[in-house]
N, C-alpha and C positions, 0 to 999 in steps of 0.2 A: 458487173458488166451491164451495159445497156445496149441492146441490139435492135435494130430496125430491120424488119423482114417484109419484102414485097413478094407475094406468092400468088400463084394462079389456081391452086387446088385448095378449096376451103377445108375439106375433110383432112387433107394432109397437113394443112396449116395448124389445125388444132392438135394433131399428134406431135407436130414439130414443137409446139409450145411446151409440151411436157418434156421433150428431150432437152430443149434449150434452157429450161428454168432450173438447171442444175446450179447449186450453190447460190440460190436466190438472185440469179441474174435477171434483169428486167428485159422482157421481150415485148416489142410492139409489132403485131403482124397485121398487114392490110392486104386485101385482094384487089385494090384499085390502084393502078399505076400512077394516076394523078395524085392520089392521096399519099402514096409512097414518096413521090417527089416533093409534095408539100411538107411532109414531116421531115424529110431530109434537109429542106431549106429553112425549117423553123429554128427557133432559138435553142432548141434542145441539143444537147451534146451526145453523140453516139460513139460508142466504142467500136462498133462494126456495123456494116450494112450488108444484108444478104438479099440478092435479087435474082430473078430468073432471067434467062437470055432469050426467051421466046414469047413473053407475054407483054401486051396483048398480041403483038406480032414481032418479028425479028427486028425490023427497023425501029419501031417505037421503043422496044426494049433497049436497044443500043442508045437511042437518044436520051432515054431516062438515065441510063448509066452515065453518059457524058455530062448531063446536067448535074447529077449527084457529085461526080468528080470535081466539077467546077465549084459547086457550093460547099463541098466538104473535102478539100484537098488533103487534109491530114487524117481523115478517117479511112481505114481499110475497107474496101468493097470486095465482097466475095460473090462470084457468079455461080449459078446452078444451071447446067445445061443437060438436055436429053442426050442419050447415048449416040443418036444419029447426028447430033449437032455439034460434036466436039470441035470440028474444024472451024466453027464460027467463033470459038473462044480466042483465036489468034489476035484479032484486032482489039479485043478487050484487053488482053495481056500487054499489048504494045502501047496501050493508052492508060495504064495505071491499075488494072485489075490485080489485086493482091493474091488471090487464090481462087480455085474453082472446085466444084464437086460435080460428079456425073450422076444424074438421076436415073437409077435403074428402076425397072418396072415393079420390082418387088418391094421397093422402098428401103432397102438395106442402107442406102446412103445416109439415112437419118442418123444412124449410129456414128457416122463420121463427122457430123456437122460441128459438134462442140470442139473437137480436136482441131478441125480445120480453121474455125473462127478464132480460137485462142492462138493458134500458130500465126495467123495473119496479124493479130493484134501485137503479139510479141515481136514479129518482124518489123512492124512500124515503130514500136518503141525502141528497138535496137538501132534502127536507122536514125531516129531522132537523137538518141544518145551519142551516136557517132558524129552527127552534125554539131551537136553542142560541144563535144570534145574537140572537134576540129576548130570551131569558133574560139574556144578557150585557148587552144594551142596558138592560134594566130594572135590573140590578144596578149598572151604571155610573150610571144616573140616581139610584138610591138613594144611592150614594156621594156624588154631586154635591149632592143635597139635604141630606145630612148635613153636608157641608162648608159649604154656604151657610147652614145654620142657626146657625152661630157668627159669621157676618158681622153687624156691628152696623148698625142703621138709626136714623135720626132722632138723629144725634149732637149732643149739646149742646156749645156752645163758649163760652169766656169773652167778655165784652163787648168789642166792637171786632174780633171775628174771625168769619169764616164758614168753613164746611167742606163739602166734597162728597167722596164716596167711592163706589167701585163695583168690584165683582169680576165678571169674566166668564170662564166656562170656555172652553177652546180648542175650536175646531170644525174638523172635517176633512170634506171632500167624498168621498163614496163613489160606487160605480158607480150611474149614474142621476141623479147630482147631488144626492142626498139628504144633508143635513148630519147629522153625528152629533156631539152634544155630549159631550166627554170629561170625565172626572173628573180632578182634578189636585191640586196641593199649594200653591196660592196662599192668602194670608191677609193680612187687614189688621184693625186694631183702632184705636179712638180713644175716649178717655173722659176725663172731667175729674175731678180729685181735689177733695176738699172745699175746698181753698184756691184753687181755680180754675187750678191747674197742669194743663196738658193733656198727656196721654200719647198719642203717635202711633207706630204701628209697622206695617211691612209685612214679610211673610216669604214665602219661596218654597222649598218642599221639592223635592228632586230627584226626577225621574221623574213618573209619572202613576198614576192608579188608587188602589186601596185603601191601598197602602203609603204613598203620598205624603199621602193624606187623613188617615190615622191618625197620621202624623208631626206634621201640623199640629194635629190634635185634641189630641195629647199636649202639644204646646207651649202651645196655648191654655189647657188645663186648668191647667198649671203656672203660667202667667202670672197667671191669675185667682186663684190661691191665694196669691200673694205679697202681703205686707203693704204698705200704701200707702207707708210711709217708704222701703221698699227700691226704689221706682220712681225715685227722684230722681237717682241717680248712674248714667248710662247705661252706662259701662264696667263698673261693678260688677254692674249688672243683667244685661248680656249675658254676662258671665263666669259668673255664677251659673246662668243658663239653660243655658249650654253645659255646665257641669259636670254638671247634672242630666240633660240629654238625651243626653249622650255615653254614659251608662249604660243607655240604653233601646235595646234591640235593634231596636225598630220604627223607630227613626230611622236608626241607622248600619249596620244589616244590609245586606250586599251593597254596601257603599260609599256608602250614602245619607247625605245631609246636608241642612241647612237654611240658607239665607241669611236674614239678618235686619237690618233697619234700625230702630233704636229711638231715638225722640226725646222730650225733655221740654221743653215750651214754657212759659216764664214770661211770662204776659200783661202783667205790670207792666213788666218790662225789655225784653220782646219778644225775649229771647234763647232760641234753640233749642239745647239741648245734645243731642248725638246720638252714637251709637256704631254701628259697622257690623260685622257678621260676614259678610264676603264679599259684601256687597250694594252696589248702586249708590248713590252719594251723592245727596242731594236736589238738585233743580233749582230755581233761584230766578228769577222773572220780575218785574223792576222795571217796573211799569206806567207810571211817569213817564218813565223813560229808554228803555223798551222793550228793555232788555237781558235776555237769557235765558242763564243760565250755570249750570254745576255749582258748588255752594258750595265745593268743594275739588278740586284737581287732584292731591292727594297720593295716590299709589298705595298707600302704606302705611296710609292711613286705613281701608281696607276690612277688614283683619283676616281671620282664618280663618273659614270657615263653621262653623256649629254642628254638632257631632257627629263631628268629626275628631280633635281632641286635647282631652282633658279638662282640661288645665292651660293652655290658650291664654289669652293676655292680650289685652285690648282697650283702645283709647284713646277718651276722651271728646273730641269735637270741639265747637266752638262757632260758631254762626252767628246774627247779628242780622237779624231780618226787618224791612226798612224799611217805612215807611208806604206804602200803596197798592202792595202787592206780593203775589205768589202764590208759594207753596212747594209743589213737587210731589214726592211720594214714590211710587215705582212699582216694579213687578216687570218683569223683562226681556222678558216677552211683548209689551210695548208696543214697545220699540225693535228687537226681533228679528223683527218681522212682515216677511214677505217673500212675493213671488209664487211660484207653483209653478215656472214656467219662469224660473229664476234663475241663468243662466249666470255672471253676474258676482257672484253672492251679494250683491246689493244689499238692504239692510235699511232699514226706516223710520228707524231710528237717531235720534241726538240732533238731527240736522238736521231731521228730520220733526217731532219734538217741539217744537223751537224755532219752526219755521214756524207750526205750529198754535196754539201759545200766543200768538204775536204776532198772528195772524189773529183770535184770540178775545179779545184784550186788552180791548176795549171792551164785550164781551158779559158777560152774567151768568156767575157762577162755574159754574153747572150747564152752561151752553152750552160753556164751555171743556172741562169734563170729557167731555161728549158729543162734542165736536169731536175730542178725542184718540182716543177709541175709533173714531169714524167714519172719520177720516183714515187711521189705521193699518190699519183693515179694508179700506178702499178701496185702499190700497197693495198689498194681497195679490191684487188683481184678481179678487175674488170667491171666493178659496180659503179665506178665514178665517184667523185667527191660529192657528198650530200650537202655541201654548203659552198657559197661563192668563195673564190680565192683571188686575192689581189697581192701582188708582190712588187716591191720597189727595191732595187739593189743599186747602191751608188758605190763606186770604186775610186779610191784615191790612188792614182798611178804612181 
């Protein structure tokens, strides 16, 4: 610690130096109020400043305090007043004095100085940390809003089909039970081409925060620049996106990558052609038979995530959507939801997804979407999902 002291009693000041030099803290003591002010305004950095409230007189002492506060707004100032002058402390406190000590005639207050000064420093540090935390919270919220701004709403579908989709940021519980919504890298998109062909995709950038968000923003911008005809071959499309994004440092810096599931639905043949870049395959729920299953169990169908190898190849898979069926595309925040006390590392998993989809099979499509979010969140026992979650469910009526 480095402490500046402006004091009016030379003999007491020397004794004070002994008390305040605990743990090799640097103490500079002056008995000249102008020198105290000069030192406070100098280029030196002080951890705390201790001044009297009556030297050389009451008004001058307060003026010195006011100038110190203006010159060192981040430094805690501690006042020392005589027993009969406690009432004068009020205007100091209302103008930024961090703490004060009452000077008794016997000098016993000297034993309290170290604790009072350290307490004032800790108070300032705690406030500074709260301010930084609040600033970071606002920045995280801005990132999240930026990310959510590219998420589509009111998605049009071909005749005979319905669609619901939702993105939800991860949440964590902090001290006191206050939830903090995190920024992340989940993404979904869905739109219909002029010939009623429907494009469906979900993506998940590794990590959280600004980098993951910017990776998704970069991919979203690239996808929206692609000409319509290039959307029709899933393997070709994913390969092209990978080639472009592998060159982007915002995606692959520090080992970053994006998983992507891309599908092209022909509403006339009800065939969904899709390709995966390290992403989970779609899940199909046949409402007539009540079967819920992944559309493929081929581990090679996943392919490499985007941003790892610029010449990676991908395969187009094909799935026919039966009548009265629902197809789910999702990110891993859904299946990887888990409670905090998770000794066996139990996750919501595909079993939880299957149970919820069956439970909601006779409900409206929106209720099925809500059920998946609600049940996976409930599985965490109130802790919230620790990863972003994006779901797209399309239903053939």
